[in-house]
C-alpha positions in Angstrom: 12.8 6.3 19.4 12.3 3.1 17.5 9.5 3.2 14.8 8.2 0.2 12.9 6.9 1.3 9.5 4.4 -0.9 7.8 3.9 -0.6 4.0 2.4 -2.9 1.4 1.8 -1.3 -1.9 3.3 1.2 -4.3 1.5 4.4 -3.2 2.8 3.6 0.3 6.3 3.4 -0.9 6.0 6.9 -2.3 4.5 8.3 0.9 7.1 6.5 3.0 10.0 7.8 0.9 9.3 11.4 2.0 9.0 10.5 5.7 11.6 7.8 6.1 14.5 9.9 5.1 13.7 12.5 7.8 12.7 9.9 10.3 16.0 8.1 10.1 17.9 11.3 10.8 16.9 11.1 14.4 15.2 7.8 15.0 15.6 4.1 14.3 13.2 2.9 11.7 12.4 -0.7 11.0 10.7 -1.2 7.7 8.1 -3.9 7.1 6.8 -4.7 3.6 3.7 -6.8 3.8 3.7 -7.6 0.1 0.0 -6.8 -0.2 0.6 -6.0 -3.9 3.7 -8.1 -4.2 6.0 -7.9 -7.2 9.6 -8.3 -6.3 11.0 -6.6 -9.4 8.7 -3.5 -9.1 9.3 -3.3 -5.3 13.0 -3.3 -6.0 12.6 -0.5 -8.6 10.6 1.6 -6.2 13.1 1.1 -3.3 16.0 2.0 -5.5 14.4 5.0 -7.3 12.9 6.5 -4.2 16.0 5.9 -2.0 14.0 3.8 0.5 16.1 1.3 2.6 15.5 -2.4 1.9 12.8 -3.6 4.3 14.1 -5.5 7.3 11.0 -7.7 7.2 9.2 -8.8 4.0 6.1 -11.0 4.2 5.1 -11.6 0.5 1.4 -11.8 1.5 0.2 -11.5 -2.1 -3.5 -11.8 -3.1 -6.6 -13.2 -1.6 -9.7 -11.8 -0.1 -9.4 -8.7 2.1 -10.1 -10.8 5.2 -7.5 -13.5 4.3 -4.9 -10.9 3.4 -5.4 -9.0 6.7 -5.4 -12.1 8.7 -2.1 -13.3 7.2 -0.6 -9.8 7.8 -1.8 -9.8 11.5 -0.2 -13.2 12.0 3.0 -12.1 10.5 3.2 -8.7 12.2 2.5 -10.0 15.8 5.9 -11.7 16.2 7.8 -8.9 14.5 6.3 -6.4 17.0 7.1 -8.7 19.9 10.8 -9.0 18.7 11.4 -5.5 17.6 9.6 -3.8 20.5 9.0 -0.5 18.7 8.0 2.7 20.5 5.4 3.4 17.7 4.1 1.8 14.6 3.7 4.0 11.5 1.1 3.2 8.8 0.1 5.0 5.6 -3.2 5.3 3.7 -6.2 3.1 3.9 -5.1 -0.4 2.7 -5.3 -3.8 4.3 -1.6 -3.3 5.3 -2.7 -0.1 7.1 -5.5 -1.9 8.9 -3.3 -4.8 9.9 -0.4 -2.6 11.1 -2.7 -0.4 13.2 -4.6 -3.3 14.7 -1.5 -5.4 15.5 0.1 -2.3 17.2 -3.1 -1.6 19.2 -3.3 -5.2 20.3 0.3 -5.0 21.4 -0.3 -1.7 23.2 2.1 0.2 20.9 1.1 3.7 19.8 0.0 4.1 16.2 1.0 7.0 13.9 -1.2 7.2 10.8 -0.3 9.3 7.7 -3.0 10.1 5.1 -6.1 8.0 5.6 -7.4 8.7 2.1 -10.3 10.6 0.7 -13.6 9.6 2.3 -16.2 8.2 0.0 -18.8 7.1 2.6 -19.3 4.1 0.4 -19.1 1.1 2.8 -18.9 -1.2 -0.2 -15.3 0.0 -0.8 -12.7 -1.9 1.3 -10.7 1.2 1.8 -13.6 3.0 3.4 -13.9 0.1 5.9 -10.2 0.3 6.6 -10.4 3.9 7.5 
């Protein structure tokens, strides 16, 4: 099975570290780093310290409004999903990267696996609550 994993911030690196190691024992994993909270030096430290493979695709999305970030991620993810042709897309948490990964996969008719959606606050003013 080929799994495309979408991560974009430091907490997602931590979550992915635990799953990626086991996933790669039996499946092919393609790692995508959206760069939602992009800092190359810090990302490199997390990758090395947690033993995560270097991402095959790095977008360097950076800042901007939630809508602008998500739109850029969707535009970047679409061709990656078309080329990689994964059997599933794996997302973590409740970030814009999570939303973009799930939506891009759904639009491509690729099943989505979602790990840890975050603690519900029921406060729709919070971007993470909207992303869930």
